C-alpha positions as CSV (number, residue, x, y, z in Angstrom):
1,M,117.4,-186.5,96.0
2,K,115.2,-189.5,97.1
3,L,111.7,-188.4,98.1
4,S,110.2,-191.9,98.6
5,P,111.4,-195.0,100.5
6,D,110.3,-196.9,97.4
7,E,113.3,-195.5,95.6
8,T,115.8,-197.2,98.0
9,I,116.1,-200.6,96.4
10,F,118.0,-203.3,98.4
11,W,117.5,-206.2,95.9
12,Q,115.9,-206.6,92.5
13,H,115.5,-209.6,90.3
14,G,113.2,-209.1,87.2
15,F,110.0,-207.6,88.4
16,F,110.5,-208.7,92.0
17,T,111.9,-205.8,94.1
18,I,112.7,-205.5,97.8
19,N,112.8,-201.8,98.7
20,L,112.9,-199.8,102.0
21,T,109.1,-199.8,102.3
22,I,108.9,-203.6,102.3
23,V,111.9,-203.9,104.7
24,T,110.3,-201.4,107.1
25,T,107.0,-203.2,107.0
26,W,108.7,-206.6,107.7
27,A,110.6,-205.0,110.6
28,I,107.4,-203.6,112.1
29,I,105.5,-206.9,111.7
30,L,108.4,-208.7,113.4
31,L,108.4,-206.2,116.2
32,L,104.7,-206.6,116.7
33,V,104.9,-210.4,116.6
34,V,107.8,-210.5,119.2
35,A,106.0,-208.1,121.5
36,S,102.7,-210.1,121.2
37,V,104.5,-213.3,122.1
38,L,106.3,-211.8,125.0
39,I,103.2,-210.1,126.4
40,T,100.9,-213.1,126.0
41,R,103.2,-216.0,126.9
42,K,102.4,-215.9,130.6
43,L,98.7,-214.9,130.8
44,K,97.0,-215.9,134.0
45,T,93.4,-216.1,135.2
46,S,94.2,-215.7,138.9
47,I,94.0,-212.5,140.9
48,R,97.7,-211.6,140.6
49,I,98.5,-210.8,137.0
50,S,101.6,-209.1,135.4
51,R,101.8,-205.5,134.5
52,W,101.8,-206.3,130.8
53,Q,98.6,-208.4,131.1
54,C,97.0,-205.6,133.0
55,V,97.9,-203.1,130.3
56,L,96.7,-205.5,127.6
57,E,93.4,-206.1,129.4
58,M,92.9,-202.3,129.8
59,I,93.4,-201.9,126.1
60,V,90.9,-204.7,125.2
61,T,88.4,-203.4,127.7
62,E,88.6,-199.9,126.3
63,I,88.1,-201.2,122.7
64,N,85.0,-203.1,123.9
65,N,83.7,-200.0,125.6
66,Q,84.1,-198.0,122.5
67,I,82.3,-200.7,120.4
68,K,79.4,-200.6,122.9
69,A,79.3,-196.8,122.8
70,I,78.6,-196.8,119.1
71,G,75.6,-199.1,119.7
72,L,76.8,-202.6,119.0
73,N,75.6,-205.1,121.7
74,N,78.2,-207.8,121.6
75,P,81.7,-206.3,121.2
76,A,83.4,-209.8,121.3
77,H,82.3,-210.4,117.7
78,Y,84.1,-207.3,116.5
79,T,87.2,-207.0,118.7
80,G,89.2,-209.6,116.9
81,L,88.4,-208.1,113.5
82,L,89.4,-204.6,114.7
83,V,92.6,-205.8,116.3
84,H,93.5,-207.7,113.1
85,C,92.8,-204.6,110.9
86,F,94.8,-202.5,113.3
87,Y,97.9,-204.7,112.9
88,L,97.6,-204.8,109.1
89,S,97.4,-201.1,108.7
C-alpha cells in the first residue's frame, strides 16, 4: 500500500528522483502560468473590460482592502509579495 505520493517514482538516476509530488507540482505550476497568460493577455484600460479582467480586478481589490484592514497604509507594496507567496505555496 502506498501512503505517500513520494513513493510513486517515475524516474530515478542516482540521487535525482522524479516522483508524483514533483510531477503534480509541475502540472499545477503549468496550469497557473497558462491561466495567468490567458487572463492577462488582453488587459484594457478602457471602460469596457472582459469578464476575466473584471474578476481579476475584484480579486486584487479585495486583497488590497484586506491589507488596508490590518493597518498597512500602502497595499501596493505588499500585493505583489502576497500573490507571489500564494503561487509558491
